[in-house]
DRENVO-953490 format. One record per atom (N, C-alpha, C): residue in one letter; x, z, y. Coordinates in steps of 0.001 Angstrom, whole numbers, plus 500000, padded with zeros to 6 digits. Layout:
BEGIN
AXZY/...
This chain:
BEGIN
M507526475106511318/M508872475629511528/M508889477139511366/S509987477663510865/S510115479102510695/S510291479777512046/P509664480928512235/P509831481662513506/P511270482123513673/R511660482321514917/R513031482741515208/R513150484240515413/R512072484877515869/R512123486312516100/R510899486973515501/F511116488129514861/F510052488830514173/F509825490202514792/G508581490657514681/G508238492008515092/G507708492780513903/F507829494103513959/F507328494955512883/F506655496164513514/I505374496337513219/I504592497460513744/I504257498403512590/G504712499657512692/G504450500649511654/G505669500892510804/L506336502022511031/L507594502324510346/L507465503601509513/G506412503637508710/G506169504790507847/G506885504661506514/N506315505276505463/N506959505302504151/N507261503919503600/M506361502973503832/M506578501607503363/M507167500722504453/G506675500874505670/G507112499997506749/G508588500111507066/A509101501337507103/A510510501536507475/A511467500820506526/P511340501011505195/P512266500283504312/P512058498773504313/M510820498303504471/M510602496862504536/M511265496284505780/A511087496957506907/A511721496501508147/A513238496539508026/A513752497569507356/A515203497676507178/A515746496499506383/N515013496056505378/N515465494921504588/N515438493625505393/V514437493485506253/V514381492295507120/V515566492282508070/A515810493408508731/A516939493495509650/A518263493341508911/G518349493949507723/G519585493878506953/G519916492480506489/A518900491627506370/A519128490236505967/A519547489361507139/G519645489961508329/G520134489224509487/G519062488618510373/F517790488899510096/F516725488363510935/F516656489127512255/D516305488434513313/D516148489033514640/D514843489813514642/L514927491129514700/L513755491970514494/L513611492997515606/I512396493091516153/I512056494127517116/I510932494966516513/V511019496298516623/V510105497180515901/V509442498180516852/Y508273498680516375/Y507558499694517149/Y506729500564516215/D506722501866516514/D505860502812515807/D505373503829516830/K504073503995516930/K503526504879517957/K503915506338517731/A504349506671516496/A504784508047516216/A506227508297516654/G506891507265517136/G508270507405517590/G509145506314517018/T509568505388517866/T510296504221517373/T511782504462517235/E512391505092518204/E513850505238518216/E514363505890516938/A513704506959516494/A514166507681515311/A513915506909514024/R512984505965514043/R512592505263512822/R513135503844512752/A513603503305513853/A514062501921513879/A515261501732512951/P515212500738512072/P516346500523511161/P517537499913511884/G518714500117511335/G519903499522511900/G519797498007511939/G520253497429513025/G520184495982513179/G518939495487513869/S517981496388514143/S516757496005514845/S516791496498516276/S515865495990517091/S515685496476518458/S514443497341518500/A514514498463519196/A513371499369519313/A512585499042520577/A511295498788520411/A510427498485521548/A509740499751522035/A509366499754523309/A508678500901523888/A507172500812523711/S506676499650523303/S505235499470523166/S504945498285522257/L503712498220521790/L503268497072521011/L503341495812521856/A502975495919523131/A502993494759524019/A504394494175524143/E505398495035524121/E506780494564524211/E507153493752522973/V506674494170521816/V506919493414520586/V506242492048520669/A504966492041521019/A504197490795521051/A504695489827522116/A505367490335523140/A505872489474524208/A507034488605523769/V507732489007522681/V508931488267522276/V508910487793520831/A508107488420519965/A508123488091518536/A507082487029518214/E507517485961517567/E506584484890517191/E505702485294516016/T506264486067515093/T505506486617513968/T505623488127513992/V504494488802513843/V504478490259513821/V503938490732512475/F504712491570511807/F504277492206510565/F503633493546510888/L502573493868510162/L501915495162510297/L502035495936508993/S502366497219509099/S502334498120507947/S501669499403508425/L500350499429508317/L499531500462508943/L498667501179507911/P498184502385508229/P497528503204507200/P496127502791506797/D495391502098507684/D494001501788507349/D493463500667508225/G492215500288507963/G491594499196508685/G491417499470510161/A491098500703510510/A490918501033511927/A492203500778512706/A493337501132512128/A494619500918512798/A494921499434512943/T494696498657511889/T494934497212511965/T494035496566513011/L492760496936513026/L491832496322513975/L492193496684515408/A492645497900515636/A493069498296516979/A494257497456517437/V495227497257516545/V496397496444516878/V495991494980517092/A495117494464516238/A494663493073516384/A493994492859517738/R493179493812518145/R492511493678519454/R493520493720520595/Q494516494588520475/Q495535494665521523/Q496320493367521630/I496721492821520500/I497479491562520515/I496627490432521073/A495377490359520653/A494494489291521120/A494252489352522623/A494292490558523183/A493984490728524610/A495184490492525519/L496372490377524957/L497569490254525784/L497689488869526407/A497969488837527673/A498195487566528362/A499627487082528140/N500565488015528163/N501973487685527956/N502291487879526480/R502120486798525701/R502219486941524249/R502960485755523642/A504043486066522920/A504752485038522165/A504210484929520746/T503487485954520304/T503035486039518915/T502022484955518571/K502342484208517530/K501458483159517015/K500918483489515626/V501593484444514940/V501206484789513568/V501263486305513397/V500246486852512735/V500258488254512321/V500160488290510806/V501137488951510175/V501142489123508721/V500860490589508438/D499711490852507851/D499272492228507632/D499639492677506223/L500619493562506128/L501092494079504842/L500331495330504414/S499347495735505215/S498611496982504997/S497516496806503954/T497020497935503434/T495845497939502563/T494669498439503383/I493778497538503757/I492734497873504735/I491318497554504257/G491191496855503134/G489878496487502639/G489470495086503057/I488553494523502300/I488145493123502496/I487485492905503846/A486537493758504200/A485800493567505455/A486726493654506663/A487645494605506661/A488566494762507790/A489495493564507915/A489949493019506784/A490818491836506828/A490081490649507437/K488837490475507053/K488050489378507622/K487830489577509117/E487601490817509524/E487391491086510946/E488671490878511741/A489799491319511199/A491075491117511883/A491361489629512054/H491076488861511018/H491254487409511087/H490401486811512213/A489146487232512293/A488249486693513317/A488724487055514726/I489167488282514913/I489647488724516222/I490843487889516662/L491794487716515775/L493022487006516129/L492795485501516233/A491955484954515369/A491661483525515444/A491043483167516791/G490222484071517317/G489612483840518624/G490620483767519750/A491807484315519519/A492880484282520520/A493952483259520162/G493691482447519130/G494650481423518738/G495820481933517930/V495661483089517284/V496728483682516474/V496342483594514998/S497251483084514162/S496998482999512723/S497174484373512085/Y496388484631511051/Y496418485928510365/Y496609485710508875/A497538486437508279/A497720486424506832/A497410487809506291/D496503487860505342/D496145489089504636/D497129489204503476/A498135490092503596/A499243490085502636/A499679491486502241/P498810492272501607/P499201493625501199/P500307493594500155/V500968494730499999/V502123494814499097/V501927495928498079/S502674495838496985/S502650496874495958/S504044497047495389/G504335498253494958/G505634498550494377/G506164499901494799/G505455500567495715/G505847501902496128/G507053501912497043/R507385503114497508/R508515503256498425/R509831502840497770/A509975503140496490/A511201502734495797/A511329501215495785/G510212500531495547/G510230499074495564/G510475498513496949/A509939499189497961/A510176498746499332/A511648498873499687/R512267499954499251/R513699500137499511/R514536499085498798/A514163498803497558/A514953497875496741/A514595496416496973/A513607496159497828/A513125494799498104/A512595494127496838/T511908494916495998/T511333494378494766/T509806494383494787/I509208494756495909/I507750494816495997/I507118493440495763/A505826493464495449/A505038492242495345/A504244492063496630/V504213490844497146/V503396490490498304/V502237489637497815/M501021490027498189/M499807489333497748/M499228488580498947/W499661487355499131/W499390486580500347/W498071485829500235/A497176486052501193/A495965485260501340/A495990484652502735/G496188483372502778/G496318482642504034/G496835481258503722/P496948480401504724/P497394479026504476/P498737478968503756/A498840478060502778/A500070477924501998/A501239477509502876/E500985476649503873/E502072476206504743/E502603477348505603/L501736478277505950/L502171479447506705/L503064480329505829/L502690480456504571/L503519481204503630/L504902480565503505/E504943479262503337/E506227478592503139/E507124478716504360/S506531478711505544/S507347478841506753/S507901480253506917/H507365481205506142/H507840482588506180/H508526483006504877/R508810482043504035/R509371482347502727/R510682483126502823/G511539482733503744/G512837483382503855/G512741484857504183/V511923485202505169/V511811486604505574/V511070487411504512/L510112486804503831/L509404487499502760/L510345487793501588/D511215486836501277/D512171487046500190/D513156488169500509/A513349488443501791/A514261489530502188/A513678490901501890/M512352490985501774/M511725492288501556/M511010492408500220/A510828491302499497/A509991491329498298/A510659490625497126/G510338491068495927/G510833490425494720/G509888489375494188/N508603489509494530/N507584488574494060/N506598488301495183/V506362487036495474/V505405486635496505/V504370485731495846/F503107486145495900/F502030485396495259/F501085484832496321/H500770483526496200/H499746482938497059/H498412482988496319/L497504483831496812/L496236484073496120/L495122483150496557/G495249482568497734/G494204481721498279/G494317481680499785/D493408480962500405/D493466480781501857/D492610481771502635/D491743482490501956/D490727483280502652/D491149484730502860/P491044485240504104/P491316486665504329/P490367487511503489/G490911488548502901/G490147489400501995/G490570489223500548/Q491090488036500212/Q491523487824498831/Q492760488659498495/G493654488810499455/G494811489677499246/G494374491116499060/Q493422491551499868/Q492910492914499747/Q492237493141498403/A491461492158497937/A490793492299496645/A491818492503495539/M492902491722495581/M493946491853494573/M494613493217494649/K494928493662495859/K495599494954496026/K494698496106495573/L493419496040495906/L492513497123495550/L492328497225494038/L492206496076493359/L492041496160491904/L493328496635491246/N494479496270491822/N495750496775491300/N495837498292491456/N495492498803492645/N495579500242492864/N494566501008492031/Y493418500396491798/Y492423501015490916/Y492992501171489504/L493625500120488993/L494224500200487663/L495342501237487622/S496176501269488654/S497273502239488698/S496745503666488768/A495721503885489595/A495134505219489730/A494479505668488431/T493829504742487747/T493192505057486471/T494234505461485436/A495342504706485379/A496395505013484420/A497006506379484679/L497236506712485956/L497866507990486271/L496929509160485978/A495661509019486325/A494699510089486057/A494476510257484552/A494313509144483841/A494069509219482400/A495288509767481666/T496480509371482096/T497691509886481465/T497815511388481693/S497459511856482888/S497496513292483166/S496572514043482219/E495367513532482035/E494433514188481113/E494968514156479686/A495534513021479284/A496053512906477919/A497210513873477681/M498087514014478670/M499222514922478513/M498759516380478421/V497758516750479220/V497221518111479153/V496605518362477773/F495891517366477255/F495327517482475908/F496433517695474878/G497508516885474962/G498599517004474007/G499299518347474072/L499495518857475297/L500119520175475449/L499285521253474768/A497961521104474846/A497077522089474212/A497201522067472690/Q497743520965472153/Q497945520860470711/Q499373521229470302/G500169521704471267/G501523522117470962/G502565521021471052/L502195519858471564/L503150518764471736/L503918518945473048/S505097518389473141/S505860518452474383/S505673517171475191/L505811517276476513/L505696516101477363/L506704515032476956/E507942515457476706/E508995514498476398/E508668513707475132/V508192514393474096/V507867513712472843/V506666512797473032/M505638513278473708/M504459512437473931/M504823511164474676/L505640511291475722/L506024510114476499/L506869509159475671/A507771509702474858/A508606508849474006/A507750508040473041/V506734508664472459/V505867507968471512/V505002506934472225/V504355507359473316/V503448506454474025/V504190505235474569/N505425505440475014/N506160504339475635/N506664503290474655/V506497503538473348/V506751502477472375/V505466502156471606/S504340502573472190/S503039502370471558/S502083501714472544/T500827501586472136/T499871500809472927/T499372501522474176/G499648502819474307/G499199503549475490/G500135503449476678/R501248502745476552/R502241502640477620/R501627502084478899/N501986502660480036/N501550502179481341/N502550502664482388/T502314502360483657/T503286502736484690/T503396504242484875/A502355504980484515/A502445506441484602/A503362506994483513/T503237506462482302/T504076506963481208/T505514506475481317/S505714505271481879/S507058504692481931/S507840505103483167/D507134505466484243/D507835505798485489/D507427507149486054/K506166507292486410/K505761508465487193/K505956509777486433/F505607509796485164/F505805511046484413/F507281511341484136/P508020510439483520/P509414510791483210/P510299510956484436/N510049510193485491/N510955510193486643/N510514511092487797/R509230511479487832/R508743512190489012/R507951513461488691/I507381513543487510/I506603514733487139/I507414515652486239/V507967515119485160/V508804515940484287/V509988516513485070/T510532515738485999/T511678516189486809/T511276517192487879/G509961517286488174/G509489518209489202/G509691517723490624/T510060516444490797/T510310515938492153/T509029515486492863/Y508058515021492105/Y506766514595492679/Y506982513698493904/D507733512632493710/D508169511830494851/D507867510344494695/A506664510011494297/A506293508594494227/A506292507961495611/G506140508794496651/G506192508283498018/G504888507687498507/F503789507997497823/F502469507502498231/F501510508676498144/S500794508930499202/S499961510126499248/S498663509951498468/A498171511063497934/A496877511049497252/A495767510645498209/A495923511008499482/A494901510652500473/A494780509143500624/L495923508442500665/L495882506987500803/L495322506329499547/L495672506858498378/L495121506286497153/L493620506545497067/A493180507718497477/A491748508003497494/A491023507042498433/K491648506738499573/K491086505758500515/K490980504390499864/D492023503971499167/D492016502663498507/D490924502590497444/L490721503694496732/L489693503707495692/L488293503665496285/R488113504293497437/R486814504170498119/R486546502715498481/L487579502052499004/L487433500645499372/L487149499789498136/Y487851500080497036/Y487620499325495803/Y486183499494495334/L485717500735495307/L484377501006494798/L483320500352495677/E483477500444497001/E482539499792497915/E482511498290497675/S483699497703497511/S483789496251497321/S483219495830495983/A483485496605494929/A482959496277493605/A481439496321493603/R480898497345494226/R479441497463494268/R478822496361495103/A479482496002496208/A478973494919497058/A478985493584496321/A479968493415495421/A480080492177494661/A479204492169493411/G478565493293493123/G477751493391491920/G478571493515490656/A479836493932490808/A480716494106489637/A480491495483489023/P480731495637487734/P480567496949487094/P481487497987487741/S480999499211487848/S481817500254488476/S481615501612487819/V481282501615486536/V481065502871485823/V482364503667485762/V483417503039485259/V484714503697485202/V485251503895486622/G485079502895487459/G485557502987488839/G484957504158489586/G483671504405489390/G483028505527490053/G483608506859489616/A483868506990488317/A484431508239487805/A485856508452488321/V486661507392488320/V488045507507488788/V488087507816490276/A487271507117491053/A487249507372492496/A486806508801492791/G485798509289492046/G485325510653492252/G486394511679491949/L487169511452490886/L488254512355490528/L489298512419491643/W489679511252492175/W490712511228493206/W490229511798494532/Q488938511647494856/Q488423512283496068/Q488528513798495952/S488176514331494782/S488265515775494564/S489714516242494600/A490603515461494008/A492023515818494009/A492572515836495429/D492202514864496223/D492673514799497604/D492200516016498399/R490962516429498189/R490448517615498893/R491182518880498453/A491563518926497181/A492191520134496641/A493675520235496970/M494326519105497254/M495780519127497498/M496117518263498709/P495635518651499890/P495879517855501095/P497369517638501337/G497726516389501620/G499128516064501859/G499926515829500605/G499288515945499431/G500022515827498175/G500392514400497822/D501470514260497088/D501880512986496521/D500929512629495381/I500797511348495065/I499879510961493983/I500249511614492660/T501524511918492462/T501921512529491184/T501422513958491035/H500978514569492131/H500397515910492035/H499034515903491342/I498514514714491026/I497265514651490272/I497423515372488931/Y498626515390488396/Y498858516098487134/Y498580517584487301/D499059518176488399/D498781519586488658/D497287519817488852/F496637518883489526/F495193519018489744/F494452519014488420/V494811518083487568/V494145517994486264/V494400519254485450/R495578519825485579/R495881521073484862/R495158522274485484/G494545522085486619/G493812523172487246/G494669524036488143/I495872523547488567/I496768524362489382/I496489524203490871/A495789523116491236/A495595522824492657/A494295523404493205/G493783524457492579/G492617525141493127/G491288524592492672/A491309523661491689/A490050523074491240/A489516523768489996/G490247524761489485/G489790525445488292/G490402524841487042/E490340525549485939/E490934525081484687/E490326523752484272/G491199522781483973/G490732521443483608/G490117520734484767/G490608521061486017/G489897520709487235/G489710519261487543/G489484518394486556/G489288516987486857/G487847516578486968/E486901517479486688/E485512517075486763/E485088516941488212/A484573515773488552/A484209515497489935/A482900514743489980/P482083515019490977/P480840514263491104/P481131512843491528/P480246511888491186/P480440510516491640/P480504510479493154/P481322509568493746/P481415509498495209/P480151508920495811/
């Protein structure tokens, strides 16, 4: 049966718009964010004073948290609660394979089901409810949550039953996205050195084989315009790439390109703390304090 009341923990760049879409669709939603709930709670939701207050009334709790440590802390708190209505935790965060498996084990020990279900599509996609959900967990659990997932996402994929499979999918997706953005930045700098304009290069590439999400969206809409507003920090992407590289190496998968890309993003993150991922273009141009052509980075 579908749950009657939902909880949402984490109302940051992605969590706030996702929660807003759930509440806007008419679902009974109670929310909490340790950085301040009242100011972040979307219209139509109830603001809780604590995580325990959410778990006391919500049958399903969604998490949108920055890393594995945060998810594991929340999982332990929920598992330890005596007064708990929560039967399901759906983790929309990007936390890595090992953390997802650990969160599953913690919650399973307390009789709570866990779905490893990271999302992709950026803040714009979260606002528009067009994000992709990468669900790893029982298919019947997914179907019982289909309605609420459709309120926040445009595409919901069932990847398998095992925690960690959703994380693997999300990490390889972010690796590909990070590679495209970094490589496009280098290519554009090369073209500028030959006297080409950004606008012309993008127009040509976008009807040619080099087209990717950086050339079709991030450059024309966020870099050329000077807004630098993809809504995802370089620090979080660097974290995701570390997780990808660790997981690839643990699996014995090739990581030659992955190592170079991860190293570049670690250096970029150090050079532009707090920067949006689109600021990688400035880093590659050598404007962010890394020196001319500042993309050379040691392997992580």
